[in-house]
PDB file of N, CA, C and O in Angstrom, chain B, residues numbered from 101:
ATOM      1  N   MET B 101      -5.052 -19.209  10.346  1.00  0.00           N
ATOM      2  CA  MET B 101      -5.858 -18.054  10.020  1.00  0.00           C
ATOM      3  C   MET B 101      -6.145 -18.084   8.520  1.00  0.00           C
ATOM      4  O   MET B 101      -5.275 -18.423   7.718  1.00  0.00           O
ATOM      5  N   GLU B 102      -7.357 -17.732   8.158  1.00  0.00           N
ATOM      6  CA  GLU B 102      -7.741 -17.687   6.752  1.00  0.00           C
ATOM      7  C   GLU B 102      -7.579 -16.268   6.221  1.00  0.00           C
ATOM      8  O   GLU B 102      -7.823 -15.287   6.924  1.00  0.00           O
ATOM      9  N   TYR B 103      -7.161 -16.188   4.962  1.00  0.00           N
ATOM     10  CA  TYR B 103      -6.938 -14.891   4.333  1.00  0.00           C
ATOM     11  C   TYR B 103      -7.775 -14.761   3.068  1.00  0.00           C
ATOM     12  O   TYR B 103      -8.176 -15.757   2.466  1.00  0.00           O
ATOM     13  N   ILE B 104      -8.031 -13.509   2.674  1.00  0.00           N
ATOM     14  CA  ILE B 104      -8.713 -13.220   1.417  1.00  0.00           C
ATOM     15  C   ILE B 104      -7.816 -12.311   0.583  1.00  0.00           C
ATOM     16  O   ILE B 104      -6.872 -11.707   1.093  1.00  0.00           O
ATOM     17  N   THR B 105      -8.125 -12.225  -0.697  1.00  0.00           N
ATOM     18  CA  THR B 105      -7.348 -11.386  -1.603  1.00  0.00           C
ATOM     19  C   THR B 105      -7.881  -9.961  -1.590  1.00  0.00           C
ATOM     20  O   THR B 105      -8.924  -9.678  -1.001  1.00  0.00           O
ATOM     21  N   ILE B 106      -7.150  -9.073  -2.249  1.00  0.00           N
ATOM     22  CA  ILE B 106      -7.585  -7.684  -2.369  1.00  0.00           C
ATOM     23  C   ILE B 106      -8.915  -7.610  -3.112  1.00  0.00           C
ATOM     24  O   ILE B 106      -9.802  -6.852  -2.720  1.00  0.00           O
ATOM     25  N   SER B 107      -9.059  -8.389  -4.175  1.00  0.00           N
ATOM     26  CA  SER B 107     -10.299  -8.390  -4.960  1.00  0.00           C
ATOM     27  C   SER B 107     -11.493  -8.839  -4.127  1.00  0.00           C
ATOM     28  O   SER B 107     -12.578  -8.266  -4.231  1.00  0.00           O
ATOM     29  N   GLU B 108     -11.295  -9.857  -3.306  1.00  0.00           N
ATOM     30  CA  GLU B 108     -12.374 -10.342  -2.449  1.00  0.00           C
ATOM     31  C   GLU B 108     -12.751  -9.298  -1.399  1.00  0.00           C
ATOM     32  O   GLU B 108     -13.932  -9.100  -1.111  1.00  0.00           O
ATOM     33  N   ALA B 109     -11.748  -8.632  -0.828  1.00  0.00           N
ATOM     34  CA  ALA B 109     -12.007  -7.587   0.166  1.00  0.00           C
ATOM     35  C   ALA B 109     -12.729  -6.408  -0.474  1.00  0.00           C
ATOM     36  O   ALA B 109     -13.625  -5.824   0.135  1.00  0.00           O
ATOM     37  N   ALA B 110     -12.345  -6.056  -1.700  1.00  0.00           N
ATOM     38  CA  ALA B 110     -12.980  -4.942  -2.402  1.00  0.00           C
ATOM     39  C   ALA B 110     -14.468  -5.231  -2.628  1.00  0.00           C
ATOM     40  O   ALA B 110     -15.310  -4.354  -2.429  1.00  0.00           O
ATOM     41  N   GLY B 111     -14.784  -6.443  -3.037  1.00  0.00           N
ATOM     42  CA  GLY B 111     -16.185  -6.814  -3.230  1.00  0.00           C
ATOM     43  C   GLY B 111     -16.958  -6.855  -1.930  1.00  0.00           C
ATOM     44  O   GLY B 111     -18.119  -6.448  -1.874  1.00  0.00           O
ATOM     45  N   LYS B 112     -16.316  -7.344  -0.886  1.00  0.00           N
ATOM     46  CA  LYS B 112     -16.948  -7.461   0.435  1.00  0.00           C
ATOM     47  C   LYS B 112     -17.252  -6.087   1.035  1.00  0.00           C
ATOM     48  O   LYS B 112     -18.314  -5.877   1.620  1.00  0.00           O
ATOM     49  N   TRP B 113     -16.301  -5.147   0.882  1.00  0.00           N
ATOM     50  CA  TRP B 113     -16.428  -3.830   1.509  1.00  0.00           C
ATOM     51  C   TRP B 113     -16.997  -2.766   0.585  1.00  0.00           C
ATOM     52  O   TRP B 113     -17.317  -1.669   1.043  1.00  0.00           O
ATOM     53  N   GLY B 114     -17.133  -3.060  -0.710  1.00  0.00           N
ATOM     54  CA  GLY B 114     -17.718  -2.097  -1.644  1.00  0.00           C
ATOM     55  C   GLY B 114     -16.801  -0.936  -1.986  1.00  0.00           C
ATOM     56  O   GLY B 114     -17.282   0.169  -2.238  1.00  0.00           O
ATOM     57  N   ILE B 115     -15.486  -1.157  -2.000  1.00  0.00           N
ATOM     58  CA  ILE B 115     -14.544  -0.125  -2.408  1.00  0.00           C
ATOM     59  C   ILE B 115     -13.595  -0.719  -3.449  1.00  0.00           C
ATOM     60  O   ILE B 115     -13.600  -1.930  -3.667  1.00  0.00           O
ATOM     61  N   THR B 116     -12.793   0.111  -4.085  1.00  0.00           N
ATOM     62  CA  THR B 116     -11.936  -0.353  -5.171  1.00  0.00           C
ATOM     63  C   THR B 116     -10.729  -1.140  -4.659  1.00  0.00           C
ATOM     64  O   THR B 116     -10.311  -1.010  -3.509  1.00  0.00           O
ATOM     65  N   SER B 117     -10.198  -1.948  -5.550  1.00  0.00           N
ATOM     66  CA  SER B 117      -8.994  -2.724  -5.229  1.00  0.00           C
ATOM     67  C   SER B 117      -7.825  -1.801  -4.921  1.00  0.00           C
ATOM     68  O   SER B 117      -7.028  -2.079  -4.024  1.00  0.00           O
ATOM     69  N   ARG B 118      -7.722  -0.710  -5.658  1.00  0.00           N
ATOM     70  CA  ARG B 118      -6.628   0.251  -5.437  1.00  0.00           C
ATOM     71  C   ARG B 118      -6.714   0.858  -4.045  1.00  0.00           C
ATOM     72  O   ARG B 118      -5.692   1.039  -3.384  1.00  0.00           O
ATOM     73  N   ARG B 119      -7.923   1.173  -3.594  1.00  0.00           N
ATOM     74  CA  ARG B 119      -8.089   1.736  -2.253  1.00  0.00           C
ATOM     75  C   ARG B 119      -7.661   0.717  -1.194  1.00  0.00           C
ATOM     76  O   ARG B 119      -7.058   1.088  -0.187  1.00  0.00           O
ATOM     77  N   ILE B 120      -7.967  -0.557  -1.417  1.00  0.00           N
ATOM     78  CA  ILE B 120      -7.544  -1.615  -0.490  1.00  0.00           C
ATOM     79  C   ILE B 120      -6.020  -1.674  -0.438  1.00  0.00           C
ATOM     80  O   ILE B 120      -5.447  -1.821   0.641  1.00  0.00           O
ATOM     81  N   GLN B 121      -5.358  -1.562  -1.588  1.00  0.00           N
ATOM     82  CA  GLN B 121      -3.892  -1.568  -1.630  1.00  0.00           C
ATOM     83  C   GLN B 121      -3.319  -0.428  -0.802  1.00  0.00           C
ATOM     84  O   GLN B 121      -2.352  -0.614  -0.063  1.00  0.00           O
ATOM     85  N   VAL B 122      -3.913   0.746  -0.926  1.00  0.00           N
ATOM     86  CA  VAL B 122      -3.453   1.911  -0.162  1.00  0.00           C
ATOM     87  C   VAL B 122      -3.648   1.671   1.332  1.00  0.00           C
ATOM     88  O   VAL B 122      -2.756   1.961   2.129  1.00  0.00           O
ATOM     89  N   LEU B 123      -4.801   1.148   1.711  1.00  0.00           N
ATOM     90  CA  LEU B 123      -5.068   0.871   3.123  1.00  0.00           C
ATOM     91  C   LEU B 123      -4.069  -0.151   3.675  1.00  0.00           C
ATOM     92  O   LEU B 123      -3.618  -0.030   4.814  1.00  0.00           O
ATOM     93  N   CYS B 124      -3.729  -1.147   2.872  1.00  0.00           N
ATOM     94  CA  CYS B 124      -2.746  -2.155   3.294  1.00  0.00           C
ATOM     95  C   CYS B 124      -1.374  -1.515   3.480  1.00  0.00           C
ATOM     96  O   CYS B 124      -0.713  -1.746   4.493  1.00  0.00           O
ATOM     97  N   SER B 125      -0.947  -0.715   2.512  1.00  0.00           N
ATOM     98  CA  SER B 125       0.389  -0.115   2.588  1.00  0.00           C
ATOM     99  C   SER B 125       0.495   0.895   3.727  1.00  0.00           C
ATOM    100  O   SER B 125       1.585   1.110   4.256  1.00  0.00           O
ATOM    101  N   GLU B 126      -0.617   1.515   4.112  1.00  0.00           N
ATOM    102  CA  GLU B 126      -0.623   2.455   5.227  1.00  0.00           C
ATOM    103  C   GLU B 126      -0.754   1.743   6.576  1.00  0.00           C
ATOM    104  O   GLU B 126      -0.642   2.378   7.624  1.00  0.00           O
ATOM    105  N   GLY B 127      -0.989   0.429   6.555  1.00  0.00           N
ATOM    106  CA  GLY B 127      -1.130  -0.326   7.802  1.00  0.00           C
ATOM    107  C   GLY B 127      -2.454  -0.094   8.496  1.00  0.00           C
ATOM    108  O   GLY B 127      -2.540  -0.228   9.717  1.00  0.00           O
ATOM    109  N   ARG B 128      -3.490   0.253   7.748  1.00  0.00           N
ATOM    110  CA  ARG B 128      -4.783   0.580   8.345  1.00  0.00           C
ATOM    111  C   ARG B 128      -5.704  -0.623   8.487  1.00  0.00           C
ATOM    112  O   ARG B 128      -6.780  -0.514   9.075  1.00  0.00           O
ATOM    113  N   ILE B 129      -5.287  -1.784   7.948  1.00  0.00           N
ATOM    114  CA  ILE B 129      -6.067  -3.003   8.102  1.00  0.00           C
ATOM    115  C   ILE B 129      -5.283  -3.908   9.056  1.00  0.00           C
ATOM    116  O   ILE B 129      -4.133  -4.257   8.790  1.00  0.00           O
ATOM    117  N   LYS B 130      -5.915  -4.280  10.162  1.00  0.00           N
ATOM    118  CA  LYS B 130      -5.236  -5.079  11.185  1.00  0.00           C
ATOM    119  C   LYS B 130      -4.980  -6.492  10.696  1.00  0.00           C
ATOM    120  O   LYS B 130      -5.860  -7.133  10.119  1.00  0.00           O
ATOM    121  N   GLY B 131      -3.764  -6.972  10.933  1.00  0.00           N
ATOM    122  CA  GLY B 131      -3.404  -8.340  10.621  1.00  0.00           C
ATOM    123  C   GLY B 131      -2.994  -8.592   9.183  1.00  0.00           C
ATOM    124  O   GLY B 131      -2.759  -9.740   8.807  1.00  0.00           O
ATOM    125  N   VAL B 132      -2.904  -7.555   8.374  1.00  0.00           N
ATOM    126  CA  VAL B 132      -2.534  -7.720   6.968  1.00  0.00           C
ATOM    127  C   VAL B 132      -1.066  -8.124   6.847  1.00  0.00           C
ATOM    128  O   VAL B 132      -0.219  -7.689   7.627  1.00  0.00           O
ATOM    129  N   ALA B 133      -0.787  -8.968   5.850  1.00  0.00           N
ATOM    130  CA  ALA B 133       0.583  -9.438   5.641  1.00  0.00           C
ATOM    131  C   ALA B 133       0.928  -9.333   4.163  1.00  0.00           C
ATOM    132  O   ALA B 133       0.066  -9.503   3.301  1.00  0.00           O
ATOM    133  N   ARG B 134       2.179  -9.054   3.883  1.00  0.00           N
ATOM    134  CA  ARG B 134       2.656  -8.956   2.505  1.00  0.00           C
ATOM    135  C   ARG B 134       3.358 -10.262   2.154  1.00  0.00           C
ATOM    136  O   ARG B 134       4.327 -10.645   2.809  1.00  0.00           O
ATOM    137  N   LEU B 135       2.877 -10.934   1.137  1.00  0.00           N
ATOM    138  CA  LEU B 135       3.469 -12.190   0.680  1.00  0.00           C
ATOM    139  C   LEU B 135       4.001 -11.961  -0.729  1.00  0.00           C
ATOM    140  O   LEU B 135       3.277 -12.131  -1.710  1.00  0.00           O
ATOM    141  N   GLY B 136       5.265 -11.576  -0.822  1.00  0.00           N
ATOM    142  CA  GLY B 136       5.844 -11.235  -2.123  1.00  0.00           C
ATOM    143  C   GLY B 136       5.229  -9.945  -2.640  1.00  0.00           C
ATOM    144  O   GLY B 136       5.402  -8.883  -2.042  1.00  0.00           O
ATOM    145  N   ARG B 137       4.517 -10.040  -3.745  1.00  0.00           N
ATOM    146  CA  ARG B 137       3.848  -8.860  -4.318  1.00  0.00           C
ATOM    147  C   ARG B 137       2.362  -8.814  -3.972  1.00  0.00           C
ATOM    148  O   ARG B 137       1.645  -7.929  -4.438  1.00  0.00           O
ATOM    149  N   THR B 138       1.898  -9.756  -3.164  1.00  0.00           N
ATOM    150  CA  THR B 138       0.477  -9.906  -2.862  1.00  0.00           C
ATOM    151  C   THR B 138       0.198  -9.588  -1.399  1.00  0.00           C
ATOM    152  O   THR B 138       0.991  -9.917  -0.517  1.00  0.00           O
ATOM    153  N   TRP B 139      -0.930  -8.950  -1.157  1.00  0.00           N
ATOM    154  CA  TRP B 139      -1.367  -8.690   0.208  1.00  0.00           C
ATOM    155  C   TRP B 139      -2.296  -9.814   0.656  1.00  0.00           C
ATOM    156  O   TRP B 139      -3.156 -10.250  -0.111  1.00  0.00           O
ATOM    157  N   ALA B 140      -2.132 -10.284   1.881  1.00  0.00           N
ATOM    158  CA  ALA B 140      -3.011 -11.280   2.485  1.00  0.00           C
ATOM    159  C   ALA B 140      -3.791 -10.572   3.597  1.00  0.00           C
ATOM    160  O   ALA B 140      -3.214 -10.099   4.577  1.00  0.00           O
ATOM    161  N   ILE B 141      -5.098 -10.510   3.424  1.00  0.00           N
ATOM    162  CA  ILE B 141      -5.968  -9.806   4.369  1.00  0.00           C
ATOM    163  C   ILE B 141      -6.731 -10.851   5.180  1.00  0.00           C
ATOM    164  O   ILE B 141      -7.348 -11.742   4.596  1.00  0.00           O
ATOM    165  N   PRO B 142      -6.704 -10.764   6.508  1.00  0.00           N
ATOM    166  CA  PRO B 142      -7.447 -11.737   7.316  1.00  0.00           C
ATOM    167  C   PRO B 142      -8.930 -11.737   6.933  1.00  0.00           C
ATOM    168  O   PRO B 142      -9.524 -10.685   6.697  1.00  0.00           O
ATOM    169  N   LYS B 143      -9.508 -12.926   6.878  1.00  0.00           N
ATOM    170  CA  LYS B 143     -10.899 -13.073   6.460  1.00  0.00           C
ATOM    171  C   LYS B 143     -11.855 -12.316   7.381  1.00  0.00           C
ATOM    172  O   LYS B 143     -12.890 -11.820   6.937  1.00  0.00           O
ATOM    173  N   ASN B 144     -11.506 -12.231   8.661  1.00  0.00           N
ATOM    174  CA  ASN B 144     -12.381 -11.566   9.625  1.00  0.00           C
ATOM    175  C   ASN B 144     -12.029 -10.092   9.840  1.00  0.00           C
ATOM    176  O   ASN B 144     -12.549  -9.468  10.765  1.00  0.00           O
ATOM    177  N   ALA B 145     -11.149  -9.523   8.999  1.00  0.00           N
ATOM    178  CA  ALA B 145     -10.751  -8.112   9.147  1.00  0.00           C
ATOM    179  C   ALA B 145     -11.943  -7.203   8.870  1.00  0.00           C
ATOM    180  O   ALA B 145     -12.768  -7.478   7.998  1.00  0.00           O
ATOM    181  N   GLU B 146     -12.013  -6.121   9.627  1.00  0.00           N
ATOM    182  CA  GLU B 146     -13.090  -5.152   9.449  1.00  0.00           C
ATOM    183  C   GLU B 146     -12.627  -4.018   8.551  1.00  0.00           C
ATOM    184  O   GLU B 146     -11.446  -3.672   8.520  1.00  0.00           O
ATOM    185  N   LYS B 147     -13.567  -3.451   7.828  1.00  0.00           N
ATOM    186  CA  LYS B 147     -13.279  -2.318   6.952  1.00  0.00           C
ATOM    187  C   LYS B 147     -12.884  -1.124   7.817  1.00  0.00           C
ATOM    188  O   LYS B 147     -13.614  -0.754   8.736  1.00  0.00           O
ATOM    189  N   PRO B 148     -11.720  -0.514   7.524  1.00  0.00           N
ATOM    190  CA  PRO B 148     -11.307   0.655   8.308  1.00  0.00           C
ATOM    191  C   PRO B 148     -12.207   1.855   8.028  1.00  0.00           C
ATOM    192  O   PRO B 148     -12.811   1.968   6.961  1.00  0.00           O
ATOM    193  N   ILE B 149     -12.279   2.726   8.990  1.00  0.00           N
ATOM    194  CA  ILE B 149     -13.061   3.958   8.842  1.00  0.00           C
ATOM    195  C   ILE B 149     -12.370   4.842   7.819  1.00  0.00           C
ATOM    196  O   ILE B 149     -11.143   4.947   7.810  1.00  0.00           O
ATOM    197  N   ASP B 150     -13.146   5.469   6.968  1.00  0.00           N
ATOM    198  CA  ASP B 150     -12.604   6.343   5.928  1.00  0.00           C
ATOM    199  C   ASP B 150     -12.128   7.641   6.568  1.00  0.00           C
ATOM    200  O   ASP B 150     -12.938   8.440   7.037  1.00  0.00           O
ATOM    201  N   ALA B 151     -10.812   7.849   6.587  1.00  0.00           N
ATOM    202  CA  ALA B 151     -10.232   9.020   7.242  1.00  0.00           C
ATOM    203  C   ALA B 151      -9.946  10.150   6.261  1.00  0.00           C
ATOM    204  O   ALA B 151      -9.388  11.179   6.644  1.00  0.00           O
ATOM    205  N   ARG B 152     -10.330   9.963   4.982  1.00  0.00           N
ATOM    206  CA  ARG B 152     -10.093  11.021   4.004  1.00  0.00           C
ATOM    207  C   ARG B 152     -11.035  12.190   4.274  1.00  0.00           C
ATOM    208  O   ARG B 152     -12.072  12.022   4.916  1.00  0.00           O
ATOM    209  N   ILE B 153     -10.678  13.352   3.792  1.00  0.00           N
ATOM    210  CA  ILE B 153     -11.483  14.554   3.993  1.00  0.00           C
ATOM    211  C   ILE B 153     -12.756  14.441   3.173  1.00  0.00           C
ATOM    212  O   ILE B 153     -12.699  14.188   1.970  1.00  0.00           O
ATOM    213  N   LYS B 154     -13.900  14.626   3.809  1.00  0.00           N
ATOM    214  CA  LYS B 154     -15.180  14.511   3.128  1.00  0.00           C
ATOM    215  C   LYS B 154     -15.877  15.860   3.000  1.00  0.00           C
ATOM    216  O   LYS B 154     -16.717  16.044   2.119  1.00  0.00           O
ATOM    217  N   SER B 155     -15.535  16.805   3.873  1.00  0.00           N
ATOM    218  CA  SER B 155     -16.232  18.078   3.894  1.00  0.00           C
ATOM    219  C   SER B 155     -15.714  19.045   2.845  1.00  0.00           C
ATOM    220  O   SER B 155     -16.368  20.045   2.550  1.00  0.00           O
ATOM    221  N   GLY B 156     -14.550  18.763   2.279  1.00  0.00           N
ATOM    222  CA  GLY B 156     -13.942  19.681   1.327  1.00  0.00           C
ATOM    223  C   GLY B 156     -13.099  20.734   2.015  1.00  0.00           C
ATOM    224  O   GLY B 156     -12.442  21.535   1.350  1.00  0.00           O
ATOM    225  N   LYS B 157     -13.109  20.744   3.346  1.00  0.00           N
ATOM    226  CA  LYS B 157     -12.328  21.708   4.107  1.00  0.00           C
ATOM    227  C   LYS B 157     -11.077  21.024   4.636  1.00  0.00           C
ATOM    228  O   LYS B 157     -11.144  19.921   5.178  1.00  0.00           O
ATOM    229  N   TYR B 158      -9.963  21.667   4.479  1.00  0.00           N
ATOM    230  CA  TYR B 158      -8.702  21.131   4.960  1.00  0.00           C
ATOM    231  C   TYR B 158      -8.393  21.714   6.327  1.00  0.00           C
ATOM    232  O   TYR B 158      -8.666  22.885   6.588  1.00  0.00           O
ATOM    233  N   VAL B 159      -7.834  20.910   7.180  1.00  0.00           N
ATOM    234  CA  VAL B 159      -7.443  21.350   8.509  1.00  0.00           C
ATOM    235  C   VAL B 159      -6.081  21.997   8.387  1.00  0.00           C
ATOM    236  O   VAL B 159      -5.159  21.408   7.822  1.00  0.00           O
ATOM    237  N   LYS B 160      -5.945  23.211   8.914  1.00  0.00           N
ATOM    238  CA  LYS B 160      -4.665  23.900   8.868  1.00  0.00           C
ATOM    239  C   LYS B 160      -3.705  23.261   9.830  1.00  0.00           C
ATOM    240  O   LYS B 160      -4.067  22.886  10.945  1.00  0.00           O
ATOM    241  N   SER B 161      -2.469  23.141   9.381  1.00  0.00           N
ATOM    242  CA  SER B 161      -1.441  22.624  10.265  1.00  0.00           C
ATOM    243  C   SER B 161      -0.943  23.754  11.160  1.00  0.00           C
ATOM    244  O   SER B 161      -1.201  24.925  10.884  1.00  0.00           O
ATOM    245  N   LYS B 162      -0.248  23.416  12.203  1.00  0.00           N
ATOM    246  CA  LYS B 162       0.254  24.423  13.133  1.00  0.00           C
ATOM    247  C   LYS B 162       1.343  25.276  12.503  1.00  0.00           C
ATOM    248  O   LYS B 162       1.613  26.388  12.957  1.00  0.00           O
ATOM    249  N   GLU B 163       1.970  24.746  11.450  1.00  0.00           N
ATOM    250  CA  GLU B 163       3.045  25.486  10.791  1.00  0.00           C
ATOM    251  C   GLU B 163       2.517  26.642   9.955  1.00  0.00           C
ATOM    252  O   GLU B 163       3.246  27.605   9.718  1.00  0.00           O
ATOM    253  N   SER B 164       1.274  26.572   9.504  1.00  0.00           N
ATOM    254  CA  SER B 164       0.717  27.618   8.618  1.00  0.00           C
ATOM    255  C   SER B 164       0.318  28.866   9.356  1.00  0.00           C
ATOM    256  O   SER B 164      -0.161  29.820   8.742  1.00  0.00           O
TER     257      SER B 164
END
């Protein structure tokens, strides 16, 4: 399997390297592997859907 770096994925998907790191640590990119201090992202991995809040409205939890 071929892998790309965080920088290559950031350029490919049009998002920041830091955001890619967060997606990797959250396990949101399929097939990602940690090699020491470096993330290895499969070359054919798809950009995950942005699950962050976009409307500015927060969903209330059941506890509130």
